[in-house]
C-alpha positions in Angstrom: -6.3 -9.7 -17.2 -7.8 -6.3 -16.2 -5.2 -3.9 -14.7 -5.9 -2.3 -11.3 -4.2 0.9 -10.3 -4.1 1.9 -6.7 -3.4 5.5 -6.0 -2.3 6.6 -2.5 -3.6 9.8 -1.4 -1.9 12.2 1.1 -3.8 14.7 3.2 -2.8 18.5 2.5 -4.2 21.9 3.6 -4.7 24.1 0.7 -3.4 27.7 1.5 -3.9 29.5 -2.0 -5.7 29.1 -5.3 -4.4 31.0 -8.5 -6.4 30.4 -11.6 -4.3 30.1 -14.8 -4.9 29.6 -18.5 -3.8 25.9 -17.9 -6.1 25.3 -15.0 -5.6 26.1 -11.2 -2.4 26.5 -9.4 -2.7 25.3 -5.8 -0.3 26.3 -2.9 -0.1 23.6 -0.2 0.6 24.1 3.4 4.2 22.7 2.7 4.6 25.6 0.1 4.5 23.1 -2.7 2.8 24.3 -5.9 0.5 21.7 -7.9 -1.8 22.2 -10.7 -5.2 21.0 -11.5 -5.5 20.9 -15.4 -8.5 22.2 -17.1 -8.3 19.1 -19.4 -8.8 16.7 -16.2 -12.0 14.9 -16.7 -13.2 15.9 -13.2 -11.9 19.5 -13.2 -15.3 21.0 -12.3 -16.0 18.6 -9.4 -12.3 18.9 -8.1 -12.5 22.7 -8.4 -15.5 22.8 -6.1 -13.8 20.4 -3.7 -10.6 22.5 -3.5 -12.5 25.9 -3.0 -14.6 24.4 -0.3 -11.5 23.1 1.4 -9.6 26.4 1.2 -12.9 28.2 2.4 -13.5 25.8 5.4 -9.9 25.1 6.1 -10.2 21.5 5.7 -7.7 19.0 4.4 -8.3 17.2 1.1 -6.6 13.9 0.1 -4.5 14.4 -3.0 -2.7 12.3 -5.6 0.0 14.3 -7.1 2.1 13.1 -10.2 5.9 13.4 -10.4 5.4 16.6 -12.5 3.1 18.2 -9.8 -0.2 17.8 -11.5 -3.3 16.6 -9.6 -4.4 13.0 -10.6 -7.1 12.7 -7.9 -8.9 14.6 -4.9 -11.0 13.3 -2.2 -13.0 14.9 0.5 -11.3 14.5 4.1 -13.1 17.2 6.2 -14.9 15.2 8.8 -12.4 12.0 8.8 -9.6 10.8 10.9 -7.7 9.2 7.9 -4.8 6.9 8.3 -4.7 6.2 4.5 -7.0 6.7 1.5 -7.0 4.2 -1.3 -8.7 4.8 -4.5 -9.2 2.1 -7.4 -9.1 3.2 -11.0 
């Protein structure tokens, strides 16, 4: 049987981006700092999304691991979102 993973994303506003050797450190509106790793398979696409979200002051949906690494990002700039569910 195939395994299906459901990832719940929460909406956050990004208030700061800081490039590092490992990727990008992202400060969220609740002052939590998370990291987008350069080794993430969607690094380029996610970098565009978070840069645009910061510039436009729009929220993004984030899935964050227990060690504060970003697992997934979804646009949420024109939506009224209650829950975002992604399947992997």
